[in-house]
N, C-alpha and C positions, 0 to 999 in steps of 0.2 A: 811454167809461169801462168799458163792460161787459167788454171784453177784459182790462182791468187787474185787475178784482176777483179772479179766480182767482189771479193772480200775487201780489196783496197777501195773500190768505189763505194761500197756500203759503209766502210769505216769513215771515209771522207764525208759522206752525207751525215754521219753522226756528229760531226763537228759544226754543222751549220748552226748559226746563231751564237756561237762562242764569241765573246767580245774580243776586240783587238787589244793585245797587251804586248808591247815590245819585249822580245826575248822569252816570252812565256810559251808553254806547251802543255796546257791542262784543259782538256775538253770541258766545255761548259763554263770555265772560269776565265780563260784568257789564252790567246795564241797570236803569234804573228805568222807570216807565210812559212817561214822555216819551222816554226813550232807546230804548224798543222802537219807538215810532211813528217816531222819527227814523231808526232803523236800517232799518225797513221802507221808509220814504221813499227812503233812499239806494239800497237794493237794487232797487226797482221804478221809482221816478220819476227819480232822479239826485241831483246835489248838493243839499244842504239850502239852502233859500232864505235862511236867517239862522241865526246862532249864538245859542242861547238864553243869556240872562244867568244868572248864578248865582241859584239859588233854594233856598229853605228846604225841608227835609223835613217841616216842621211843617204840618199841614193848615190851620191857622188863622193865616196870616201876619198880622201887625199891620196892614199896609197895606190889606188886603182888596181889593186891586186884582185885577181879572180878567185877569191877564196871559196865562194859557193860552188863555182864550176869545179875547182880542184877537189873539193870534198865529195861532190856528186860522182866525179870520175873514180874516186877511191872506193866507193861503196855501191855504186849502181851501174847498170849497163847502159852505155850510150845508144841512143836510137835516133835515126834521122827524124827531124821534127815533122816532116810531112808523112812519116810512117808511124807516128805516135798513135797509140790506141788507148781506150779507156783504162785507167789504172796507171798510166805513165805520168811521171812528173815533168812539168814544163818549166824551163828556166828563161826568164825574161831580162832584157836590158832596157831599163826605163829611160835612160839618157844615152844619147849616141856615143859619147866618149867616156861614160861611166862604166863601172863594173856591173856585171849581171847580178842583180840583187832581189829579184822577185821570183817566187815559186807558185805554182798551182798544180792541181791534180786534174788531169783530163778525165771527164766522167761520161762524155757522150760525143759521138762522131756520127757521120753518116750523111744521107742526103739532106737532112734537116739542118738545124743549127747545132754546131759543136758547142759544148759547154765545159766549164772547169769550175772547180771549187778552190778558192784561195782566200787569203786574209789580207785586209789592208786597213790602214788607219782611218778611223771615222766610220767604218762599216762593219768590221769584224769578219767572221768567216761567212762567206756568201757564195752562191752559185752565180756565175756570170757567163754571158755569151762570149764565145771565143771569136769575136768579130775581127774585121780588118785591123782595127787599132791595136788589138792585142796580138794578132798573128804576126804583124810586122816587127814586133818586139821579141819574138821567140828566138833565142840563140842556141838552145839545145833542148833535148828531151832525153829522159832516162827511165829505164824500167827498174822496178824494185827487184832485189835479188830473189832467186827461187828458194 
């Protein structure tokens, strides 16, 4: 996996500036947070292992099912969040009682500021500091398959 991490980080950087589009996954044209991870998967790993079902842009879906967590567990390797390295996907719970519904790709760690690339409404695909407000929302981390 070590050899894929730089490619994953480089691919994620290629999505910066892509506008936010719910359920989209086209670099330069539109993506949401899942679309970003799907697009990086296609660029580095190959064809997607499954098509995502339609999903709500609402953070607190009534079903409260952990669909994103279940899908990540089917196709990616779980990693302890505090052991995540650049190139790993981070899963966030935005509301305390809601399902985990936000993804980012860790791009930088170390003694300085940790950073991730993610997509969100009103901003598109951006690089953000992984500061305390984001860190406390991390519920899981996953490595892309080898």
